[in-house]
C-alpha positions in Angstrom: -0.2 0.3 -0.1 1.5 3.4 -0.9 1.8 6.9 0.4 -1.0 8.7 -0.3 -1.9 12.2 -0.3 -4.0 11.6 3.3 -0.8 10.6 4.5 0.9 13.3 5.4 -0.5 16.1 7.8 -0.6 12.8 10.2 3.2 12.5 9.4 3.6 16.0 10.8 0.9 15.3 14.2 3.1 12.1 15.0 6.3 13.6 14.7 5.4 16.5 16.7 3.7 14.6 19.4 6.7 12.3 19.1 9.1 15.5 20.2 6.8 17.2 22.5 6.3 13.3 24.5 10.8 13.8 25.1 10.8 17.2 25.6 9.1 20.8 26.2 12.1 22.2 23.7 9.9 24.7 21.1 13.8 24.9 19.8 13.7 21.4 18.9 10.0 20.7 18.2 10.5 23.5 15.5 13.5 21.8 14.3 12.1 18.7 14.0 8.5 20.1 12.0 11.7 21.8 9.6 13.0 18.2 9.1 10.0 16.2 8.5 8.4 18.2 6.2 12.0 17.9 4.1 11.5 14.7 4.7 8.1 15.1 2.5 9.1 16.7 -0.1 11.4 14.7 -1.4 9.5 11.4 -0.2 8.8 9.1 -2.4 4.7 8.6 -2.7 5.4 4.5 -4.7 6.7 3.7 -0.8 4.5 2.9 1.9 3.2 4.9 5.0 5.9 2.5 7.6 9.0 3.1 5.2 8.9 7.1 5.8 7.2 7.0 9.6 11.2 5.1 9.8 13.0 8.2 8.4 10.7 10.7 10.7 11.2 8.6 13.4 15.3 8.2 13.0 15.9 11.9 12.3 13.7 12.5 16.0 15.6 10.3 18.0 18.8 12.4 16.5 18.1 15.6 17.4 16.5 14.5 20.8 19.2 12.3 21.4 16.3 10.1 23.0 17.4 6.0 21.6 13.5 5.5 22.9 10.5 7.8 23.4 8.2 5.6 23.7 9.6 3.8 26.6 7.2 4.9 29.2 3.9 3.9 27.6 5.7 0.8 26.1 6.3 -0.2 30.2 2.0 0.7 31.2 0.4 -0.9 28.8 2.1 -4.0 29.2 1.3 -3.7 32.7 -1.9 -2.7 32.6 -2.5 -5.9 29.7 -0.8 -8.4 31.9 -3.0 -7.0 34.4 -6.2 -7.8 32.4 -4.5 -10.4 30.9 -5.8 -13.7 33.4 -9.3 -12.2 33.0 -9.2 -11.9 29.5 -8.2 -15.6 29.5 -10.6 -16.4 31.9 -13.1 -15.0 28.9 -11.6 -16.9 26.0 -12.1 -20.0 27.5 -15.6 -19.6 28.7 -16.7 -18.3 25.7 -18.7 -20.7 23.2 -15.9 -20.3 20.4 -12.6 -19.7 22.2 -10.8 -19.4 19.1 -13.3 -16.6 17.5 -13.0 -14.5 21.1 -9.2 -14.8 20.5 -9.3 -13.2 17.7 -11.8 -10.5 19.0 -9.6 -9.8 21.8 -5.9 -9.8 19.6 -7.8 -7.1 17.3 -9.2 -5.2 20.7 -5.7 -4.8 21.4 -4.6 -3.1 18.1 -6.0 0.2 19.5 -2.7 0.7 21.6 -1.3 2.3 19.1 0.6 5.3 19.8 1.6 5.9 16.1 -1.7 6.3 14.7 -3.7 7.5 17.8 -1.6 9.5 20.0 -3.7 10.1 23.1 -4.5 6.7 24.3 -5.9 6.2 27.8 -7.0 2.8 30.2 -9.9 3.5 30.0 -9.4 3.5 25.6 -8.6 -0.1 26.5 -11.4 -1.4 27.8 -14.5 0.5 26.4 -12.6 -1.3 22.5 -12.4 -4.2 24.4 -16.0 -4.3 25.3 -16.9 -3.3 21.9 -14.9 -5.8 20.0 -16.7 -8.8 22.1 -20.1 -7.9 21.9 -20.2 -5.9 18.0 -21.0 -7.7 15.3 -18.4 -9.4 12.8 -18.4 -10.8 10.4 -16.1 -14.2 10.8 -16.6 -15.7 7.1 -12.2 -15.8 7.8 -12.6 -17.7 11.1 -12.9 -21.6 8.7 -10.2 -20.8 6.6 -7.8 -19.6 9.5 -8.9 -23.1 11.6 -8.0 -25.0 8.3 -4.4 -23.1 7.2 -3.3 -23.4 10.9 -4.2 -26.7 10.6 -2.4 -27.0 7.5 0.6 -25.4 7.6 4.2 -26.5 9.3 5.2 -23.4 9.4 3.2 -20.4 11.1 5.2 -16.7 11.4 3.2 -14.4 13.7 3.7 -10.3 13.8 3.4 -9.1 16.5 2.6 -5.1 16.3 3.0 -2.7 19.7 3.6 -3.1 23.5 0.9 -4.0 25.3 -1.0 -5.6 22.5 1.2 -8.4 22.0 -0.2 -10.2 25.5 -3.8 -9.9 23.5 -1.1 -11.7 21.0 -0.4 -14.3 23.5 -4.2 -15.0 24.5 -5.2 -15.5 20.5 -1.5 -17.8 19.8 -2.8 -19.6 23.2 -5.4 -21.2 20.9 -3.0 -21.4 18.3 -0.6 -25.2 18.0 2.4 -23.2 19.7 4.9 -26.3 18.2 4.3 -24.4 15.3 4.7 -20.5 15.7 7.6 -18.0 15.8 6.6 -14.4 16.7 8.1 -11.7 15.5 8.9 -8.1 17.2 11.2 -5.2 15.7 14.7 -5.0 16.1 14.9 -1.6 16.7 12.5 0.8 19.1 10.5 2.2 17.3 7.2 4.2 18.0 5.5 1.8 20.9 6.2 -1.2 18.6 7.3 -4.2 20.8 10.8 -5.5 20.8 12.5 -8.1 22.2 12.6 -6.6 25.7 8.8 -5.7 25.9 8.4 -10.1 24.8 11.1 -10.7 27.5 8.7 -9.0 30.0 5.2 -10.5 29.5 6.2 -13.7 29.2 6.0 -14.4 25.3 9.5 -15.9 25.1 8.3 -18.6 27.5 5.8 -19.6 25.5 6.8 -19.6 21.4 10.6 -19.1 20.0 10.3 -15.1 19.3 13.2 -13.5 17.2 13.5 -10.1 15.9 13.3 -8.9 12.5 16.3 -6.7 12.6 14.9 -3.4 11.2 13.4 -0.5 13.5 10.0 -0.2 10.4 6.6 0.5 12.3 5.9 -2.5 9.8 7.5 -5.0 7.4 9.5 -3.7 4.9 11.0 -7.0 3.8 14.3 -5.2 2.0 15.2 -3.2 5.0 14.7 -6.7 7.3 17.6 -8.9 8.1 18.5 -11.7 5.9 18.0 -14.2 9.1 14.4 -12.8 9.4 13.7 -12.5 6.1 14.9 -16.7 5.6 12.4 -17.6 8.4 9.5 -15.5 6.5 10.0 -17.2 2.9 10.0 -20.9 4.8 6.7 -19.7 6.4 3.5 -21.6 5.3 1.2 -18.7 6.9 1.6 -15.0 8.5 -0.7 -13.6 10.9 0.1 -9.7 10.8 -0.7 -7.6 12.8 -1.7 -4.2 12.9 -1.8 -1.3 10.4 1.6 -0.9 10.3 1.9 -5.1 8.6 -1.0 -4.4 6.1 0.6 -0.9 4.9 3.8 -3.4 3.8 2.6 -6.9 3.4 -0.7 -6.2 1.5 0.9 -6.7 -1.7 3.6 -9.3 -0.9 2.5 -12.6 -2.3 2.2 -14.7 0.5 -0.2 -16.2 2.7 -0.9 -13.5 5.1 -3.8 -13.6 7.1 -4.1 -9.4 8.6 -5.4 -8.4 11.9 -6.1 -5.6 12.9 -8.4 -2.3 13.7 -8.9 -0.3 10.7 -7.8 3.2 12.8 -7.7 5.8 9.5 -9.4 6.7 6.9 -6.4 6.0 4.0 -6.0 2.3 5.2 -10.4 2.2 6.0 -10.7 3.1 2.8 -7.7 0.4 1.1 -9.2 -2.1 2.6 -13.0 -1.6 1.5 -14.4 -0.8 5.2 -15.1 2.5 7.8 -13.0 3.5 9.8 -12.9 1.6 13.4 -14.0 -1.5 11.9 -12.5 -5.1 13.1 -10.7 -6.7 9.9 -9.8 -10.3 10.0 -8.9 -10.2 6.4 -7.0 -12.8 4.6 -4.1 -11.2 2.1 -5.7 -10.7 -1.6 -2.4 -11.9 -3.5 -2.6 -15.1 -2.3 -5.2 -15.5 -5.2 -2.8 -13.4 -7.5 -4.8 -10.5 -7.0 -4.1 -6.7 -6.7 -6.2 -4.2 -6.2 -5.5 -0.3 -7.1 -7.7 1.7 -4.9 -8.2 5.6 -5.4 -8.4 8.1 -2.7 
């Protein structure tokens, strides 16, 4: 999925919020905005939004001297999600269809996204969990997903954000764990999960966890490590969480199930749904189908 004009205001908002998160210095804020405007002016709109976001957040880290501007909120939401974990696990086990409930909760966890949402409080997460558990939800992909999981030999689960990985853990517990490898980011980027986050929520005790060797808030294969690309190629089923993974992999010819909440108009339009909708969708490229979406 390429960059659209509508992405530009989001790039600017995100960069200002990130700069203000780590410093009150208005001079630094101005430097960040000017630097980001320069990146936007020269960007190739054939790239994906996470590709330009990588450069924006590298600029912010360089100007502020802070390697992980979102470290505090990552720890905060890992802790919040772990407090919710026992109750949510019981909700899954007590439900009529545990896999359906686990998928709903995995989608709910995708609300923990400080790249798109900007500001998020614990109450927002609780409301999203309730909404996802009760909302009308097309589970047309659920049976194909069950079949794909059963038939797969090697499943690669692409994680998205810190805090959210607790919700991923709940879904992974309903899947054949011996088949699953989870991939996190290789370096800090926004509030995306890294190996430290995976360790802190016990994910490394459940399945093998690797990192993708890069700081793109998605999965741009050309930027990832050789070892990760090898694992990606050998996997016969990919589970991709979040908007960033959808934006970067929607045109990749691979057996991918995307799990996310559509949190912005551009992604929602590309998916053919409304903003806020729960998305559980198999990649159209699996059948050789590609879309040209105009906004």
